[in-house]
One Martini backbone bead per residue (centre of mass of N, CA, C, O) as a GRO file, in nm:
protein
  256
    1MET     BB    1  10.410  -4.052   0.784
    2SER     BB    2  10.295  -4.033   1.083
    3PRO     BB    3  10.360  -4.049   1.395
    4ALA     BB    4  10.322  -4.169   1.680
    5TYR     BB    5  10.157  -4.112   1.971
    6THR     BB    6  10.189  -3.971   2.280
    7ALA     BB    7  10.122  -3.944   2.612
    8GLU     BB    8  10.155  -3.633   2.619
    9GLN     BB    9   9.945  -3.574   2.400
   10TYR     BB   10   9.700  -3.700   2.540
   11GLU     BB   11   9.715  -3.516   2.789
   12ARG     BB   12   9.672  -3.251   2.636
   13TRP     BB   13   9.395  -3.325   2.508
   14HIS     BB   14   9.248  -3.375   2.772
   15LYS     BB   15   9.276  -3.088   2.887
   16ARG     BB   16   9.134  -2.948   2.652
   17ASP     BB   17   8.854  -3.090   2.686
   18CYS     BB   18   8.805  -2.990   2.977
   19ALA     BB   19   8.808  -2.690   2.900
   20ARG     BB   20   8.567  -2.708   2.712
   21CYS     BB   21   8.366  -2.792   2.928
   22GLY     BB   22   8.395  -2.535   3.098
   23ARG     BB   23   8.297  -2.341   2.874
   24TRP     BB   24   8.024  -2.475   2.828
   25LEU     BB   25   7.915  -2.429   3.112
   26ALA     BB   26   7.944  -2.120   3.115
   27ALA     BB   27   7.737  -2.079   2.878
   28ARG     BB   28   7.509  -2.210   3.086
   29GLY     BB   29   7.569  -2.085   3.381
   30ARG     BB   30   7.805  -2.281   3.493
   31ALA     BB   31   7.959  -2.446   3.735
   32LEU     BB   32   8.098  -2.727   3.839
   33ALA     BB   33   7.940  -2.737   4.118
   34ASP     BB   34   7.652  -2.687   3.941
   35CYS     BB   35   7.636  -2.935   3.800
   36THR     BB   36   7.418  -3.142   3.615
   37GLN     BB   37   7.268  -3.407   3.469
   38ALA     BB   38   7.160  -3.240   3.229
   39ASP     BB   39   7.439  -3.142   3.137
   40VAL     BB   40   7.564  -3.419   3.083
   41ASP     BB   41   7.351  -3.510   2.874
   42ALA     BB   42   7.398  -3.279   2.674
   43TRP     BB   43   7.693  -3.340   2.613
   44ALA     BB   44   7.644  -3.629   2.499
   45VAL     BB   45   7.468  -3.535   2.256
   46GLU     BB   46   7.675  -3.297   2.133
   47HIS     BB   47   7.909  -3.516   2.138
   48SER     BB   48   8.160  -3.713   2.102
   49ILE     BB   49   8.315  -3.996   2.196
   50SER     BB   50   8.577  -3.861   2.279
   51ASP     BB   51   8.451  -3.645   2.462
   52ARG     BB   52   8.305  -3.843   2.654
   53ALA     BB   53   8.556  -3.988   2.756
   54ASN     BB   54   8.705  -3.740   2.876
   55VAL     BB   55   8.474  -3.632   3.064
   56ARG     BB   56   8.447  -3.883   3.233
   57ALA     BB   57   8.725  -3.867   3.369
   58PHE     BB   58   8.686  -3.583   3.485
   59LEU     BB   59   8.427  -3.643   3.661
   60GLN     BB   60   8.556  -3.858   3.834
   61TRP     BB   61   8.768  -3.674   3.956
   62SER     BB   62   8.583  -3.443   4.067
   63ALA     BB   63   8.418  -3.629   4.257
   64SER     BB   64   8.660  -3.749   4.424
   65ASN     BB   65   8.732  -3.424   4.500
   66ARG     BB   66   8.463  -3.258   4.555
   67LEU     BB   67   8.385  -3.062   4.286
   68SER     BB   68   8.141  -3.260   4.234
   69PRO     BB   69   7.907  -3.441   4.163
   70ARG     BB   70   7.755  -3.736   4.101
   71PHE     BB   71   7.720  -3.923   3.795
   72GLU     BB   72   7.567  -4.030   3.514
   73LEU     BB   73   7.762  -4.147   3.274
   74PRO     BB   74   7.863  -4.145   2.966
   75ALA     BB   75   7.893  -4.332   2.713
   76THR     BB   76   8.194  -4.488   2.521
   77GLN     BB   77   8.094  -4.656   2.305
   78GLY     BB   78   8.142  -4.764   2.011
   79PRO     BB   79   8.106  -4.891   1.726
   80GLY     BB   80   7.896  -5.171   1.640
   81GLY     BB   81   7.848  -5.461   1.514
   82THR     BB   82   7.746  -5.519   1.200
   83PRO     BB   83   7.891  -5.442   0.922
   84LEU     BB   84   7.896  -5.308   0.634
   85PRO     BB   85   7.967  -5.393   0.346
   86GLU     BB   86   8.197  -5.251   0.146
   87ARG     BB   87   8.038  -5.265  -0.117
   88ASP     BB   88   7.784  -5.119  -0.005
   89ARG     BB   89   7.917  -4.858   0.082
   90THR     BB   90   8.021  -4.775  -0.199
   91GLN     BB   91   7.746  -4.778  -0.340
   92LEU     BB   92   7.611  -4.560  -0.165
   93LEU     BB   93   7.805  -4.334  -0.233
   94GLY     BB   94   7.743  -4.329  -0.536
   95GLN     BB   95   7.442  -4.260  -0.511
   96LEU     BB   96   7.469  -3.991  -0.348
   97LEU     BB   97   7.656  -3.843  -0.572
   98THR     BB   98   7.418  -3.880  -0.819
   99ASP     BB   99   7.144  -3.822  -0.659
  100ASP     BB  100   6.940  -3.530  -0.735
  101ARG     BB  101   6.646  -3.612  -0.597
  102THR     BB  102   6.765  -3.563  -0.327
  103PRO     BB  103   6.837  -3.409  -0.056
  104LEU     BB  104   7.126  -3.242   0.002
  105ARG     BB  105   7.155  -3.249   0.307
  106THR     BB  106   7.130  -3.560   0.343
  107ARG     BB  107   7.358  -3.644   0.157
  108VAL     BB  108   7.589  -3.507   0.308
  109ALA     BB  109   7.551  -3.648   0.581
  110ALA     BB  110   7.580  -3.941   0.470
  111VAL     BB  111   7.866  -3.908   0.357
  112ILE     BB  112   8.008  -3.841   0.623
  113LEU     BB  113   7.935  -4.110   0.754
  114LEU     BB  114   8.051  -4.311   0.531
  115LEU     BB  115   8.350  -4.179   0.512
  116TYR     BB  116   8.404  -4.069   0.844
  117ALA     BB  117   8.245  -4.202   1.086
  118GLN     BB  118   8.010  -4.009   1.184
  119PRO     BB  119   7.814  -3.897   1.408
  120VAL     BB  120   7.530  -3.718   1.419
  121THR     BB  121   7.611  -3.535   1.660
  122ARG     BB  122   7.863  -3.428   1.502
  123ILE     BB  123   7.748  -3.328   1.233
  124THR     BB  124   7.558  -3.101   1.366
  125ARG     BB  125   7.838  -2.942   1.480
  126LEU     BB  126   7.916  -2.836   1.227
  127THR     BB  127   8.093  -2.592   1.039
  128VAL     BB  128   8.203  -2.380   0.795
  129ASP     BB  129   8.494  -2.368   0.941
  130ASP     BB  130   8.550  -2.688   0.880
  131ILE     BB  131   8.601  -2.572   0.595
  132ILE     BB  132   8.897  -2.610   0.399
  133HIS     BB  133   9.108  -2.408   0.201
  134ASP     BB  134   9.387  -2.575   0.019
  135GLY     BB  135   9.392  -2.452  -0.246
  136ASP     BB  136   9.264  -2.723  -0.432
  137GLN     BB  137   9.183  -2.819  -0.148
  138ILE     BB  138   8.950  -3.000   0.058
  139LEU     BB  139   8.876  -2.973   0.406
  140LEU     BB  140   8.784  -3.160   0.708
  141ARG     BB  141   8.719  -3.077   1.042
  142LEU     BB  142   8.748  -3.349   1.290
  143GLY     BB  143   9.057  -3.311   1.355
  144ASP     BB  144   9.407  -3.424   1.381
  145PRO     BB  145   9.404  -3.379   1.095
  146PRO     BB  146   9.254  -3.279   0.843
  147SER     BB  147   9.032  -3.400   0.595
  148PRO     BB  148   9.025  -3.503   0.291
  149MET     BB  149   8.831  -3.425  -0.007
  150PRO     BB  150   8.712  -3.592  -0.247
  151GLU     BB  151   8.626  -3.646  -0.555
  152PRO     BB  152   8.285  -3.541  -0.546
  153VAL     BB  153   8.254  -3.445  -0.246
  154ALA     BB  154   8.346  -3.150  -0.252
  155ALA     BB  155   8.132  -3.054  -0.458
  156LEU     BB  156   7.885  -3.123  -0.286
  157LEU     BB  157   7.953  -2.940  -0.045
  158LEU     BB  158   7.972  -2.670  -0.202
  159GLU     BB  159   7.683  -2.677  -0.304
  160TYR     BB  160   7.549  -2.676  -0.021
  161LEU     BB  161   7.655  -2.403   0.092
  162GLY     BB  162   7.453  -2.243  -0.115
  163GLN     BB  163   7.185  -2.435   0.024
  164ARG     BB  164   7.113  -2.388   0.301
  165THR     BB  165   6.904  -2.448   0.542
  166ASN     BB  166   6.745  -2.224   0.748
  167MET     BB  167   6.835  -1.906   0.614
  168ARG     BB  168   6.581  -1.692   0.588
  169THR     BB  169   6.595  -1.581   0.847
  170ALA     BB  170   6.717  -1.304   0.999
  171THR     BB  171   6.867  -1.471   1.244
  172ASN     BB  172   7.012  -1.698   1.023
  173ARG     BB  173   7.196  -1.572   0.790
  174ASN     BB  174   7.477  -1.600   0.986
  175SER     BB  175   7.517  -1.888   1.004
  176ARG     BB  176   7.776  -2.146   1.088
  177TRP     BB  177   7.621  -2.381   1.042
  178LEU     BB  178   7.599  -2.650   0.836
  179PHE     BB  179   7.321  -2.735   1.008
  180PRO     BB  180   7.071  -2.557   1.041
  181GLY     BB  181   6.822  -2.464   1.234
  182ARG     BB  182   6.517  -2.322   1.319
  183ARG     BB  183   6.664  -2.209   1.545
  184ALA     BB  184   6.824  -1.951   1.640
  185GLY     BB  185   7.165  -2.046   1.661
  186GLN     BB  186   7.095  -2.346   1.584
  187PRO     BB  187   7.124  -2.657   1.521
  188LEU     BB  188   7.041  -2.937   1.413
  189GLN     BB  189   6.878  -3.184   1.530
  190ALA     BB  190   6.990  -3.501   1.578
  191ARG     BB  191   6.703  -3.653   1.543
  192THR     BB  192   6.649  -3.570   1.239
  193LEU     BB  193   6.853  -3.742   1.055
  194PRO     BB  194   6.824  -4.057   1.071
  195PRO     BB  195   6.552  -4.094   0.911
  196LEU     BB  196   6.661  -3.962   0.649
  197ILE     BB  197   6.897  -4.159   0.601
  198HIS     BB  198   6.726  -4.419   0.593
  199GLU     BB  199   6.564  -4.336   0.335
  200LEU     BB  200   6.846  -4.381   0.162
  201GLY     BB  201   6.960  -4.674   0.274
  202VAL     BB  202   7.115  -4.593   0.551
  203PRO     BB  203   7.275  -4.761   0.801
  204THR     BB  204   7.419  -4.597   1.045
  205THR     BB  205   7.574  -4.804   1.221
  206ALA     BB  206   7.686  -4.998   1.000
  207ALA     BB  207   7.827  -4.775   0.834
  208ARG     BB  208   8.013  -4.661   1.054
  209THR     BB  209   8.159  -4.923   1.120
  210ALA     BB  210   8.275  -4.970   0.837
  211ALA     BB  211   8.440  -4.708   0.816
  212ILE     BB  212   8.628  -4.736   1.067
  213ARG     BB  213   8.746  -5.013   0.985
  214GLN     BB  214   8.876  -4.920   0.722
  215HIS     BB  215   9.067  -4.712   0.849
  216VAL     BB  216   9.227  -4.923   1.036
  217LEU     BB  217   9.337  -5.071   0.778
  218ASP     BB  218   9.491  -4.806   0.652
  219LEU     BB  219   9.560  -4.708   0.955
  220PRO     BB  220   9.664  -4.614   1.238
  221ALA     BB  221   9.478  -4.586   1.519
  222PRO     BB  222   9.583  -4.307   1.634
  223ILE     BB  223   9.528  -4.148   1.372
  224VAL     BB  224   9.226  -4.201   1.350
  225ALA     BB  225   9.144  -4.079   1.620
  226THR     BB  226   9.245  -3.781   1.563
  227ALA     BB  227   9.106  -3.735   1.277
  228PHE     BB  228   8.789  -3.843   1.385
  229GLY     BB  229   8.725  -3.822   1.707
  230TYR     BB  230   8.837  -4.066   1.860
  231HIS     BB  231   8.911  -4.303   2.071
  232HIS     BB  232   9.195  -4.492   2.100
  233VAL     BB  233   9.061  -4.746   2.219
  234THR     BB  234   8.858  -4.793   1.993
  235THR     BB  235   9.058  -4.821   1.749
  236THR     BB  236   9.227  -5.049   1.869
  237ARG     BB  237   8.999  -5.256   1.890
  238LEU     BB  238   8.916  -5.252   1.587
  239ALA     BB  239   9.191  -5.338   1.479
  240ALA     BB  240   9.196  -5.615   1.618
  241GLU     BB  241   8.928  -5.722   1.493
  242ALA     BB  242   9.040  -5.675   1.186
  243GLY     BB  243   9.352  -5.769   1.168
  244THR     BB  244   9.565  -5.567   1.169
  245THR     BB  245   9.920  -5.470   1.099
  246TRP     BB  246   9.953  -5.191   1.266
  247SER     BB  247  10.077  -5.305   1.537
  248ASN     BB  248  10.380  -5.274   1.395
  249TYR     BB  249  10.389  -4.983   1.428
  250ALA     BB  250  10.655  -4.738   1.407
  251PRO     BB  251  10.826  -4.478   1.500
  252SER     BB  252  10.933  -4.260   1.228
  253ASP     BB  253  11.090  -4.168   0.931
  254HIS     BB  254  10.878  -4.229   0.655
  255GLY     BB  255  11.002  -4.014   0.438
  256ARG     BB  256  11.283  -4.160   0.355
   0.00000   0.00000   0.00000
């Protein structure tokens, strides 16, 4: 078992995410002082809850130091509401893995949501480089460390890799997006997936809430946060709500 994470590690990750925000702004032709509300809104749509939480703190700091304007900042609330019963979540996973009558792209996206508690905005930002071959094991990079993909999930994902949609145009043939969009060089728009996933009988919010709560029952909240790209405050709150005993988890060499 990995040790609990330190305050110094969280500080380092926070600085890393702020640097990512700076590079993202530069790619849009913006300096921090020129950042607009539209840029902040775009970041919120394209990035995970953890990213939104970290950039929120960064923008509050930059505004207070007069390095940027003040913005209406993105919400950082994690998944909530009534979770899907665990039996139903497991049943839906089984259906998606065996029903070859439904589009492969939607099945893969729904499985990632059900198994790894990923928001649609994060799913559409995954690339083929986030799929890691480690010997006989397939890993999916959602955070640190990458998450192992059990069979038959790994087989489904590898099957999809050879059949990605929107790859026929000359400008898109070398796309690295896991879910390429119709526009060259762009991923699938996040608003496209939820209606398709709902058509498969998967309630996105309830299913994602159920998945992340199951993870905090199985693992310490800090590990879940870093592995799945959540903010540690969110996973700690969910762990408390779920009544997990991982609150007694202490760092040590658990491999002995």
